[in-house]
C-alpha positions in Angstrom: 85.9 38.0 87.2 83.3 40.0 89.0 81.9 42.5 86.6 79.8 44.3 89.2 83.0 45.6 90.8 84.0 47.3 87.5 82.6 50.8 87.0 81.6 51.0 83.4 81.1 54.7 83.4 84.7 55.2 84.5 85.9 52.9 81.7 83.8 54.8 79.1 85.2 58.1 80.3 88.7 56.7 79.8 87.8 55.6 76.3 86.2 59.0 75.6 89.4 60.7 76.8 91.4 58.4 74.6 93.7 57.3 77.4 96.3 54.7 76.7 96.5 51.3 78.4 99.6 52.4 80.4 97.9 55.6 81.5 94.9 53.8 82.8 97.1 51.3 84.7 99.0 54.2 86.3 95.8 55.9 87.2 94.5 52.8 88.9 97.7 52.2 90.8 97.8 55.8 92.0 94.2 55.6 93.2 95.1 52.6 95.4 93.3 49.7 93.7 94.4 46.2 94.4 96.0 44.1 91.7 92.9 41.9 91.1 90.8 45.0 90.6 93.4 46.6 88.3 93.4 43.5 86.1 89.6 43.4 86.0 89.5 47.1 85.0 92.2 46.6 82.3 90.4 43.5 80.9 87.2 45.4 80.6 88.9 48.5 79.2 90.5 46.3 76.5 87.3 44.5 75.7 85.2 47.6 75.3 87.9 49.4 73.3 88.2 46.4 70.9 84.4 46.1 70.7 84.2 49.7 69.5 86.9 49.1 66.9 85.1 46.0 65.6 81.8 47.9 65.3 83.6 50.7 63.3 85.3 48.0 61.1 81.9 46.3 60.3 80.5 49.7 59.3 83.5 50.4 57.0 83.1 46.9 55.4 79.3 47.5 54.9 79.9 50.9 53.3 82.6 49.4 51.1 80.4 46.6 50.0 77.6 49.0 49.1 80.0 51.2 47.1 81.3 48.1 45.3 77.8 47.0 44.5 77.0 50.5 43.3 80.1 50.5 41.1 79.1 47.1 39.6 75.6 48.2 38.9 76.6 51.5 37.4 79.2 49.8 35.2 76.6 47.3 33.9 74.0 49.9 33.3 76.5 52.2 31.7 74.4 55.4 32.0 77.2 57.7 30.8 79.8 56.0 28.6 82.2 58.8 29.1 82.6 58.0 32.8 82.4 54.2 32.7 86.1 54.0 33.7 85.3 55.9 36.9 82.7 53.3 37.9 84.9 50.4 36.9 88.2 51.6 38.4 87.5 54.6 40.7 84.6 53.4 42.7 85.9 49.8 42.8 89.2 51.1 44.2 87.4 53.1 46.9 85.2 50.2 47.8 88.2 47.8 48.1 90.0 50.4 50.2 87.1 50.8 52.6 86.6 47.1 53.0 90.3 46.5 53.6 90.4 49.2 56.3 87.3 47.7 57.9 88.9 44.2 57.9 92.0 45.7 59.4 89.9 47.2 62.3 88.0 43.9 62.8 90.9 41.5 62.7 93.6 43.6 64.4 
């Protein structure tokens, strides 16, 4: 694959416009690109789009891990016994939810 033939600015504009895979393919066909160039553009489009999803997923997992750590520390310190259940169950549920969504983005 010749990456120099692929215009990254064009691909980034498609991602910013949230175009679907089929729409990008139709745009390339209507602009008269050859099949080899179309496949290169589509591969790079998929790669960059997946890379962005993975970065977002890792951010969600990191935030979830931090919230989980915070919930654990606050439950052990027990600064306010009246809201210990919030730290044990509420923040832990939020942390697990964030981490599961992050894993969904990374592994999907």
